[in-house]
N, C-alpha and C positions, 0 to 999 in steps of 0.2 A: 504493499499500500504506500504511494508515495501523498504523503502530510508537509502540507503547507503551514510557519508559524511565523503571523503576523505583523514585526512590534519592533515598530520605526522607534521609539522611545528610549532612553538607555538612566534616565532621570527614575531613582527610586528605586523600587525591588522590583523594575521592567524585566531586566536582563537576568535576577535571581530567576522570577518567577520562568522566564524563557528557559534556564540550565537545567531546572530540573522535570520540566515538561519535556522538555528535548530527552534528558537522560529516562522517563519513564515510558516516551514512544519508539525510543530508539534502542531499546532490552525487546518490543516487538519483535521486531529487525523491518521496519520500518525502515526506506525512503526519506527522509527529512531534508525539509528544505528550509530555511529562516529568512524572510525578507525582513531588511531592515534598513535605518536612514545610513549613509557614510557613515554622519558623523559618532555613528554610534556603534558601527564596523571599528572603525579607531578609537574608543574612547578608551582610558583604562575598566573602567564597571566590564567591556563587552573583555580585554584580555584575561581581565581577573572572573571572571561565569563561565567564559564562554574558548576562550583562548587554549588549554588542552584537549575541549573535547573535540576527536575521533570521526571521522564519519558523516562530520553535517557539512552541511552544502549551504553556504551562504551566499546573498543575493542585495549584494549594496545598493541599493537608489540613491538617485538624487533628485531634485527636483523637491525636496519638502522645507514647509516654511523656517523659517532659519525665527529664534531671537536674536534684534542687534546684538554686538560684541560679543556674542556666544559661539558654545558650541551645540548650544541645544533646542530642540527643534521646537516652536508651539503645534501647540494638538487641537490645540482651541481656536477660536473664534472662526472665522467665516476662511481665510487663507490660513488657516489650519487644516481645515476638516476639508478644504478643497486638492489640498495636498494629500489629506491623507490617503482617501477616495481612487488620488491619479495613483497613486503609490502604490497601493492596495491592489489595483486594474492591470498595472506592470505587471506585479509581481502571480496573477493567475496567468496572464500568458504566458508567459516567463514559466513557466515551473506544472499546471495542466495539475491540479492535486487535484487527488482523491477524499481529500481529507483535509480539511481546515479547524485553524486554531486560533483564537483571536486575543491573546494575550492581556490585553488592558485595552476594552473594547468601548469605558463610555464617551469619549471623541465620538466615534460612530453607530450607538448608539442609535439611538435618535433619528439620525437620518438617512440609515439604513430601512428607515420603516417607509422614506417618501417612494414613487419610482426612480429608479436608477439604472444603471446598464451592471453594473456589481452582482448585484441582487437579483438582474433577470438570469444575470450567467450564474448565476451559484446554481438557482431554482431550476432550469433549462435541460442541466448539465447532471442536477441530485448530487450536488458535490455537499455533502455533512459536513456543517462548520458551526463552528462552537463558541462562546459567544464566553473573555472573565468580563464580570463587572464591579471594582474596589469601591463606588459610591454612591451616590443620588437621591436628590433633595426628597425625592418619593415615599423614599424611606420612614421621614417621620413623621410625625404628625402635623396636620397644617391646617389657617385660618383660612375661612377667609371663599369667597364663591373662586378668585380669579388662582390662585395658591390649586386649589381644588382641582378649577379647566387645566392646570399646567401638565397635575399631576395626571388627569386622566392619557391624556395627550402623550404624554413619555410615553406610559404603558403602553397606550393604546397602537404605539410606532416602532415601539420592543415587541409588542405581536406581530405584528405586520413584516418585519425583521426576515432574514433568507434561516435564520439561530437553528439548527437543530436541538443543542444543551447551550439554557445560560446558566449560567457559570458568578454565585455573586458571593464574596466573603464575610456581607452578615446578614444574620438570622433572620433577623428581622424585617431587613428589606428580602428576603423574599420569603416571605412570610403577606407582607401588602402584595407583590407581584405574583403571588398565586392566588389570592383572593381575587384578582380581580377579573380574571375565567378560568374556565379549565385546560384551556389550551395551553395557556401561561403556566398553567398550576403541575401540568404534564412535563414540558419540557427545563423547567429549572428549579436547583437542587442548592445547597446550601456546598459550599468549597471551601478550606480551611486558608486562613492566614500560616503560610508554612513558619518553622524555625529551626534551621540551624542545630544540633543539637550541641553541646556547650563542651567546651576540651575539659580534659577528665583533672585539670590545677585545682590549687588552693590561693584563697587570696593573695596571697602572700608572692607563689610563684606567679600570679596573673599580673599584679605589682610590676614586675622585675620583668615580666614579657615585654609589658610596653612603655618600658624603661619610666615609669613614675613611683614618687615616693611613699616607701613604704609606712611606714604611719599614718594617723589622721583616719577618720573616718569620708566615707568620697557620695557627695550628691554627681550623680551623671545620667546627664543626659548621651542619646548616642543615635550613629545617624547622620545627616543633613543637617549640621546645625545652620540656621538661619530664622527670618523672624517670628514663619510663621507656627515655627513651632514649639513657641514661646522664649526662649532662650534669651531676650529682652528681659523680660519680667521674671527670669529664673533668676538672673544677674543681682536685679536691685533688689529682690526681695532676700539673696545671702545678703547683699553690704549693709539693707537694713537686720535680720537677722543674724549677724555679725555680734552680737556682745549675749547674746541665751546661748553661742556655742561652743565647743572647747575653740584651743587657738592653733591646734591642726588642722580642722575641718575643710576641706577643699569640697571645689568644683570638677568633677572629671568630663569637660566637651570632647567626646568620642564622635570624631566625625569631622569630616571638610568641609571649613566657615565659610559663609559666604562674606562677601566684603565689608559689609552695614558689619557684622559682626568682627570681622578683624578690628575697624577701625574703631569702634566700642569698644573693644580689649587693649586696643594702643591709647586711647588717652581715655575714657568715662572706668574703665577699670583697670589702668597701665599699675598702679600698686599694688593694688589684688596679686594681678599675675605674675610680677617682682616676686613677690614672697611667697609663693608658691600655695597660693587660699585659692586661687582656679587657674588650673593647667589648658591648655588642650591639646587636644590629637589634632592636630588641623592636617587632615589627609584624608584620602580615600581608603578606610580600613578594610584589610582581608580577611576572612571567616575567622583566621587563629585570633588579631588581634580584634578585631569584634568580639569574639565569644569572650576573648581573656577582659576588655572593659566590663563589663557584666561581671563576672564575674571579679573585681578589683573589687567592686560595688557598695554602700553598706546600702544604700537609696536609690533607686532608681526612677529618675522626676519627668514624667512628660505634661507641659500644661499649658497645653496647643490651646493656645486663645477662640480658634471658632475649629477645632476641627472635630464633627460629628463622625465620624469614621472609624473601622481600624487600625489598631497601632500597633505593629507585629512588637513594639519593645516592650507592651505589656504581658506580653505571652515570651519572648523571650528572659523577666524576669521572674514570670513564675515558673521556668523551667530551670532556674535560682536560684529560687526559693529565698526572694526579695520584695523586702515592699516596697509598692508606688506610688508617689503622690501625683494626682489626675487633672486635671480640669474638671468640674467636675459637668459635662455636658457628652453629650450621646454614647456611645459603644464604650468611651474608654470609665465613664461615670457607671453604663449599666456592669460593665465587668468589673471592675475592682469591688464593686459593690455586692455582686454576685458570687462571688469564689474569693470573699474576703483578702484579697491582694493588697491591700493596704487606704490610700487614703484617700479622700477627694473632696477639692474645694473651689470656693471659684478663685481659680490663678492670677483672673485680670483686676482683682482688686489687690490694687499692693499690699497692706495691709491685711489682709487677712493670709493673703498667701505669706507673706514674712513672716506672719505665728506661725501657721502651719505647715513651713517646714521646720521651723524650730524645731515642732511639737514631734514630727514625723523622724529628722535624725536623731534628735534623741531617745524616741523608744526605738527605732529599728533594731536593736542587740534584740531586745521580749519579740519582733514578730514571728507568726507560728503558721503557715501555711495552712488554706481548709485540707481538710479530710478528703477530697475526690478531688484534687489540684493535679493528683496522677491524670487523672481521666481529660483533666483539657488540656492538658501539654500535649498528651497521646495524639487528642483528636486533633492539633495542630500542626502535628508532625510531618515530617517531606513524605515518608513512606503515605504516611492517610492521603495527603494532596496531587502525588501521582498518583491511587489508586482511583481513588476519585475523578479525578483528571481525566485519566483517559480510560477511563471504566466504556464508553461507548464504543471507541476505537478496541477494545478487549472484546467487545461483543459481533463487531463487526468480521472481527477478524476469529471469533470463535475460543477465545481464552479467558478461561476464570477471572473472575473482580474479584479475588477474593473476601475478605470480612469488612469489606468497605462500607458496605452500609447500615449495619451496627451506629457506628460511629456519624456517617451523613446524617441516620434519619434521628439520632439522641439533639444531634449540631443542632437542625429545622425545631425541632420540636420542644 
């Protein structure tokens, strides 16, 4: 079977998803083609996640709309969507696949419900196409007639699209989509947000591995370190909370920082950087360093100001048995409360955030994971992700799907 994976973007989790999907499909003996942007193919993320992947046929494509002054392509807005549409069409004509995966389908999920040549081609040639969705405003309660009309429009476009299967990483989004119609219910399922296993090292070994001081307690933010993650709120809260913290308590920023964060560290927080109260690992971390950063921590912080959706860092913290301090909105708030993973507060309120930060750090040694935390972590394992996402391909090839169905049912219920 010839399988096409269409993923032109390399920011965030995109290529990590692609790598895990490739592994799952390649073990089934499929011929796998990855259509991506030339920018993504040349990125350090591509080298990390896919550089060593054998027998993967890579099709680098030009013509994607790029953000000015960066190597990142733009996938939203009219120009971004048009370039995605053009790239997808070119990939289909070049590869002529039997099965297609779109691991980040949000930018095109609405548009492909409208008449277009891609949808017509997929349907006319009976090419099964699977879509992965990471977010969607329709997943949360909406007030007002206008919002409800937008929700109905988005779901009707999703239903009209050429998708054989729709995978969503938010359980409550799956419930909303499934309640719209029996047709959507039949093709939509919950997909775990996968996290890699942590390295088998203790806290001191982890700190040595990433090259940070061995003493003190670490409040850690992981991944891309940028404004949308609430890093400025975290740094301000940490400075305010200093009188209530121990002299060697630190903030660890584990990941590549945006320019505005670098500027803030060099100007507003230069004293705390110089005294190593704030430590920035300002680079794209490979899997070992990323896992070690988690293992080196005492508290994981996810103050994401407006983030309603899944955050894999919360799952990573659960796997490490660490408490989380997160913003009291959306998936983060619901998950932390449901699985007793730590504390939530309004991280956009400086006084509230600073107070809760000091409490969370000072009580971090007393944190005890919930009794069912192992089930939660296993649900989001890479193996479960690969098994669920490749279930339809396995079915077409006559290969058993394993024991994924039980985990899928429990996650979506």
